[in-house]
N, C-alpha and C positions, 0 to 999 in steps of 0.2 A: 504493500500500500504506500509506503514512504517513497519508493522509486517512482510510483505513479504521480504523486504530488510534486516531486522534484523534477519531473520530465520537462523538456524545453517548451512544449506546447500547453502545459498544464494551466498556466495563468490565463492564456487566451481562452482555452476551453472553459475554465471556471467562470470567466466574465460572461461568455455566451450562455453558459448553463444557467447562471443567475437570471439573466434577462428572460430566458425561456421559462424558468420556474415561475417568475412573477406573472408572465403572460398566461401561462397555464392556469394559474390560480384564478385570474379574472375570467378566463374562458369557461372554466369549470363551474364557477358561480353562476354565470349567465346560462349555461346549458342546463344546469339543474333547475334553476329558477324558471326558465322557459318551459321545461318539461312539466313542472307542477302547474304553471299558469295555463298551458294549453289543455292539460287534462281536466283542470277545474272548469275552464271555459266551455269545453266541448263534451266532457265525460266520455270521450271516445279514444280507445287505444289505437284505432285505425288512424285517426287524425294525428295523434302523437307520432305514429310510425311514419306518416307522410312528411311531417316536419323534418324528422331525422333524415329521411330519404332525400329531401330537397338539398340538404347540405352535402350528401355523399355522391349523388349522381354527377355533378359537375367535376368532382375530383376524378371520378372514373373516366370521364370523357377527355379531360385535359392531361392526365398523367403521362401518356406516351410522348406528347410534345414537351411537357415539363422536364422529363428525364433527359431528353436530347438537349434541351436548352441549358440545363444545369451542367452538363458535360462541356458545353461551349463557354459558359460564363464563369466569372468569379463566384464561388459558392457562397461567399458572404453576401453578395448582392442578391443572389437568389433567395436567401433567407430574409433579407430586408424586404424584397418584393412580396414574399408570402405574408409577412407580418403587416405590412402597410396595406395590402389589399384587404385582408381580413378586418383591419381597423376601419376601413371605409364602410364595409358592410355593417359593422357594429354601430358606427356613427349614424348611418341612415336609419337603422332601426330605432336608435335612441331619439332621433329628431321626430320620427313618426309618433313615438310613445309620448314625448313631452308635449307635442301639439294635440294629443288626444285623437290621432287618426289611425293608430295601429290596429290592424285587423289580422286575422289568421293568415289570409292570403298574402299579406305583405311579407310574412316570415319566409314564405316559399322563395320570394324574389331576393331578399337580402341575404338569406342563408346560402342560396345558390351562388350569389355573387362572391361571398366569402369563400365558398368551397372551391371556386376557380383558382384562387390564389393559394389556398391550403394544399393544393395538389403539389406545390413546390416544396412544402415544408419538410416532410419526412425524407424524401430523397436527398435534398440539399443538406439537411442537418446530419444525416448518416454519412454522406460522402465527405462533409467537412470534418467530422469526427475522425475519419481515417487520416486526414492531413495533420490533425492536431495531436493525436494520441498514438503511442507506440503499439505495435500489433499485440504484444503480450498483455496489454491493458484494455483491449477492446471490450471484454466482458465487464470490467469495472466501470468503464465509461458508459456502457449500456445500462448498468445498474444505476448510475447517477442520473442518466436521462429519464429512466423510469421513476426514479425517486422524485424528480421535479414534478412529474405528472401526478404522482401519488400524494404529494403534499397538498396539491390543489384539491384532490378528491377528499382528503381528510377534513380540511377546513371549509371547503366550498358548500357542501350540502347543508350543514347546520346554519351557516350564515345566510345562504340563499333562501332557504325555507322560511327563516324568520323575517327576512326582508320582504319577500313576496307577501306574506300574511300581514305584516305591519304597514308597509308603505308602497307595495307594488314593485314593478320591475325597473323603474327609472334609475335608481342608485346602482343597480347591478350593471347596467349598460355603461354608465359613467365610469365606474371602476374598470370595467373591461376595456374601454377605450384608452384609459390612462395606462393600463398595463401593457397594451400593445405599443404605445409610444415609448414606454420604458425599454421594452425588448429591442425596438429599432435603435434607440439611443445606445444601448450596449454594443450592438453590432457596428454602429458607426465609430465607436471608440477603438476597435481592434482591427488587426489585419491578419488574414489567413496566409499560410505558406502558399507559394505559387504551385500550381499544378499544370501539367501539360494539357491544354484544351483539346477537345476532340476535333479532328480534322473534318471539315464539312464535306459531305459527299453529294450535295445537291442544293437547290434553292427552294425557298418557300416551304409550303406544307409538305410537298413531296420529299424534299431533302430531310426534313425533320422526321418523317415517317421512315425513311430509309435508315437514318441513324438509329432511331428507336428499334428498328428490326435487328440491328447488330446486338443490342442487349438481349432481345428475345432469343436470337440464335445461340448466344452464349449459354443461356439457361437450358434451352432444348438440347444442346450438345452435352451438357453436364447432367445426365439423367438423374443422378442422385439428388442434386440440388432441385431439379424439377419436382421430384417426388416430395421432397421436404416442403417446397412451396405449396404444392397441392394439399399436403397435410394441413398446413396452416389455413388454407382456404376453407377446408371442411370445418376446422375448429372455429374459424371466424363466423361461418354460417350458423353453427350451433349457438355460439355465444352472442350473436346479434339478437336473438330472441330475448336473452337476458337483458341486454342493453335497453331494449324498447319497453319490456314488460316489468322491470324491477319496480318502478314507481307505482304502477297500478297494483302489483302484488302487495307492496307494503301498505298502500292506502286502503286495501281491503281488510287489513288487520289493525291499522293504527292511524294516528293523525299525521298531518303534514310535517309538523315540527319533529315528531318522533321518527318519522321516515327519514328526515334529514340527518338526525343524530345517528340512526342506524347505518346509513350510508357512510357517514364520517367515521364511525367506529370501524366499520368493515374495511375502509380504505387504509386504516392503520396496518392491515395485513400487507398491502402493497408496499407501504413504507418499510415494514420489517423485512420483506423479501428483497426489496431493492437495496437496503442497507447491507443485508447479509451478502448479496452478490457483489456489492462494491468492495467490502472488506475482504471477502473470501476470494474473489476473482473467478468464481464459477467452477463447476466440476471439471476434472481432467477429461472425462469422457463426455464430450458436449452433446452427443446424440442421446445418451441416457439423461443428460441434463435438460433435454427438450421433452422427450416423450413421457418420462415418469411424472414430472410435474403436471403435464397435460391430463394424464389419467387421474391424478388427484383433483384437478379442476373439474373433471366430469363428475366425480363423487360429490364435490361441493355443490354442483348444480342440482343433483338429485336430492341432496339434503335440504336445499332451499325450498324445493317444491313439495317435499314429501308430506308435510303436515302444516296446518295453519298455526304455526308456532313462531313467534318473533325470535325466541332463543335459537331455534333450529335454523332459521334464515340467517341469523348473525353468524352462527358456527359455520354454516355452509359457505357463505360468502367470504368469511375469513380464510377458510381453507383454500378457496379458489384464488383469492387475491394474494395470499402469501406465496403460493407456488407459481403464479403467473410470471413474476419478474425473472425467476430462474429459467423458465422455458424461453421467454423472450430474449433474455440476455445471451443465453447459449446459442440461440439461433442467429442473433445479430452478429455475434462474434464469428460464427462460421462464415456468414456472407461477407463480412468486411475483410476477412483474411483470405478468402478464396476467389474474390472478384477483383480484377485489375483496377487500379484507381481511375484510369481514363474511361472505364465502362460503368462506374458505380452509380452515376446519376441515372443512367438508363435502366440498369438492372434493378436498382432500388425502386424506380418508378414502376417497373413490371411487378415487383413484389407488392407495391402499394395497390396496383390494379387487382392483383389476385386476392389481396386481403379484403378489398371493399367490393369486389364484383359480386360476390355472393350475398353481401349485406342487403342491397336493395330488395332482392327477392325475399330474404328473411324478414326484412322490415314489413313488407306488405303482407306476407303470410302471417307474421306475428299479430299484427293488428286485426286483420280480417278473421283469422281463425280463432283468435281469443274472443272477439265480440260475437261471432256468428256460429262458432262450432263448439269450442271447448267450454266456454262459460255457460252457455245453455245446457250442454251435456252434463256438467257437474253442478248445475243449480239445485237439483234435487236428486243427486246420485244415490243409488242403493247398490247392494251386492258387495262383492270383494273390492271393487274399485272405490266405491264410496267409503267403505270401511277403512281403507288404507290412506287415501288422499283426503277424504272428507268431502263435504258438499257445501254449497252456498257460494257467495261472492268470493272471487279470487281463487277458487279451487280448480277452475278450468285452466287458469294461468299456472297454478302449481303443477298440474299434470303436464303442461307443456315443458316446464323446467325439468321434470323427471325424464321425459322422453328425450330432451336435448342432452341431458347428462348421459343417458344410456347410449345415444348415438355417438357421443364423443368417445366414450370408453371403447366401444366396439370398433370404430373406424381407426382410432389411434393405436389400439392394440394390434390391429391387423397390419398397419403401416410399419410398426416397430419390428415386426417379424421379417420384413423384406430384407434380403441380403444387401441390396444396394444401400439401404438406409443404415444398416448395422455397420457397413464398411465404408461409409461416406468419407470419413476422415482420410482413409488411404486412397480411395478412388479419385477424389478431387484434391490435388495438392494445395498447400497454402501459397498461392501465387504471390501475394504481397510480400511474404517473408523471402521467397525465392528471389524476387526482383531486388529487394533491399540487400540481399547477400551478394548480388552480382555487381552492385555499384562500387 
């Protein structure tokens, strides 16, 4: 850990990390507050899912171009663009709210606009980390990045729920906008090490697509990495249900304020897991460090939906959140060490596409099936299913959590048995380390 803190790029990484931490806190407060506000205003899980979908679809459409541009540009300016564009979307929503004109449909527009720029955030931040951090510390850096997001999740729900109940959304948007400005300010203060920009192979949109295809070809050629990416695609599909339906599940059992406190407490699990990864540096066998935690996350999902018990929900989400950073950090370390730096913007953009491509379908299915299938099914359930899961409001959503957990365990257990996955570390060499050794 001391070597990591004393490394040449540690100071710059720390400044950037601080800016993103503050920005994540503001964004998490706004996201949780909006979720409560939309659900209270409409009473519809489908409407809530559509709002989340509006923010994700533009990211999906823009990501191929974003990855190619990131490999052409200074990665610091790519991150500045991402934060600045998201800030404009937040400002527009805030002005509509202050003037009393904000309606549900406005959120589709403003969140979609912000999503266009957020498409640059993950690939640029990941590729920039490779420039700033030594390869042996990639997992630690990933732990810190996840820690920044988890700190926001701890504080944001309790604060956001109280603010929405007492004074509405305006203060949340003001804070979110200020935190974006802070993040941009930290990026303007630092300089990133130079990297060799990608050589353009065409003009306009066609050129960007041809460059993006180079990243896709790399992933397709490395079949083990492709399987790993598809594994996370399935995991994200299952956990997208949880992202949309957690608030409705909690509100079926408790109040808005208590729901915010529960989410804050459970986010402490992400803090613990992220801190452990940062100090520890991650497991030596990174494949085991991915799949074993994911199986534990599936168990957590099952526990969350098994009974209408606040204590069981807290235990399940703590298990899920504590193990999540280990899986994510191990995966990020593999990708950063095995993808050449000049390709990382495009490859990480492809990872982003795979991560969110299943989410729109899951978001729509979550809302529609919760409102029209599972909630009616479990409204007055009897027999073995009713005895195990319970009946009444929220029990249909609980059943969906159980099914999502079982899906995760079965699919990830099957993937873990594949020889290509078990031997990934040997099959795909650490290209970054090899290149560094040749200099």
